N, C-alpha and C positions, 0 to 999 in steps of 0.2 A: 507507674510513674506519675500518672495524672492525680491519683489519690494522694501521693506524697507531696506533690507540688501544691495541691489544693489545701492540704492540712498546714503546710508551711505558710501559704498565703493567708489562710484564715487566722493562724496564730499571730502573724505580724499585724494584721488588721485589728485583732483583739487587743494587742499590746500597745500599738502606736496609733490606732484610730484610722480613719479613712484616708489620711495622708499617705499611709503605707501602701494604699491600693495602686498608685501609679508606679511605685517601685516594684510591686509584684508583676504588673503588666510588662514593665521593662525587662525584668528577669526572664520572663517567659519568651519574649521576643529575642533576647540575646542567646537563649538556650537553643533555639531552632537551628541556626547555622552550625553550631558545635555538635548537635545531635546527628548531623549528616543526613538530614532528610532529603536534600536535593542532590547530593554527590557522595561518593565513597569516602571513607575515612582516610585513605591513602592520599587524597588530594589536599588534605590539610597540612600545614607545616608540621614538622616533627615535634616541635615544642608544644603544639596544640593537640596532637593526637592522643596524648595520655588523658587529657581532659575529656575528649570525645569518648574514649573507651571507658571512662568512669560513669557515663550516662547509660542507663538501660536502653534508651531509644536508639542509640548508635548500634547496639548489638541487634536489635530488632530489624532495623533497616538494612544492616549488612546481611542478616539472615534472609530477608526478603529478596535482596539482590542475588544471593546465592541460589534461591529457588527459581528466580526468573531467568538468570543467565546460565547457571550450571545444572539446574534441574535436581539439586540435592538439598535436602533439609539439613541444616547445620545444628546438630544437637548441642554442640559446645556453646554456640552463641545463645541458644535458647536457655541453657542452664545458667550461663553467666548473667543473662538478662533477668532471669527469675531470681537469682541470688541477690543481685543488686537491687531489684525491686523490693524484696523482703527487707534488706538492710536499710534502704532509704525510708521505707514505710515505718519501720521500727523507730528510726531516728526522728522522723517527722511527727509521729504520734507522741513520742516523749517530749519533743519540743512544744507541740500544741498543748499538752497537759500542763507543762511548766508555765507557758504564757497564760493559759486559762487561770491557773492558780494565782499568778501575779496580778492579772486583771481583776480577779475577784477580790483579792486582798486590798488593792488600791481603789476599788470602787469604780473601775473603768467600764464595767459592763452597763452601768446606768447611764453612761455618757455616750453610748453607741447610738447611732441613728443617722438618718440622711437629712 
């Protein structure tokens, strides 16, 4: 999931410049509570649980809770997390390649810098 988020953030910075960097940081901080790092998915409101289950991190943390509290490795959570990671990695790689092509065509790569 980290590679997918990194590719997405890099694509946004390539396309929109360093102004997009703050939006990327905001997105990461907003993702942490929904990924259920600190509490189980069941504690979220029902309307927000579908968003949590769409993130691979929620599956990983629920699997870790199952190992800690139940002593059982949940293969279903592992498989769904792996599948979501592959799906998001494919999407983010395609998005990065598209934004790289747009940045190259518009000459935005020459304007990058701090």
